[in-house]
N, C-alpha and C positions, 0 to 999 in steps of 0.2 A: 680301407686303404688310405683314405684321406686322413684318418686319425693317426695312422703311422707316419705319414708324411708331415703332419703337424708337429710330431715329436722329433722330426729330423731323421727319420728312418727311411732310407730309399727302398722302394719295392721294384721288383723286376718280374714281368710276366714271362712264363716259360711253358711251352707246349712240348712235353717230352716225346710226343709222337712225330715231331718234325725236326729233322737234323739241322735245318737252317735256324730254328728257334734256339736250339742248344748252342750253336756257334755264336749266335747273336748275344746270348746271355753271357757266354764266356768272355766275349769282347767287352761287354758292358762292365763285368766284374773287374777285368783288367784295367779299364779306364777309371773306374771309381777307386780302385785300391792302388793303382800304380804297380801292380804285380801280375805276373803271368798266372792265369788260372790253370791249375794242374788237377784234373779230375780223371778218374778211371772208373769204368763200370764195376771194377773189382772193389772199389771203395763204397759202392752203394749196396744196400741190402734191403730186403723187404721187412717192414716193421709191422 
């Protein structure tokens, strides 16, 4: 993680089992990008 931050890449911790973590990450993305985070479970797929 420190190596990514040294390159100027922001990292965000996400616990997908906790709704409050998902809400927090969405808010952080909005803060960092200045845009509303628009995600749907339909956009996600198992890889």
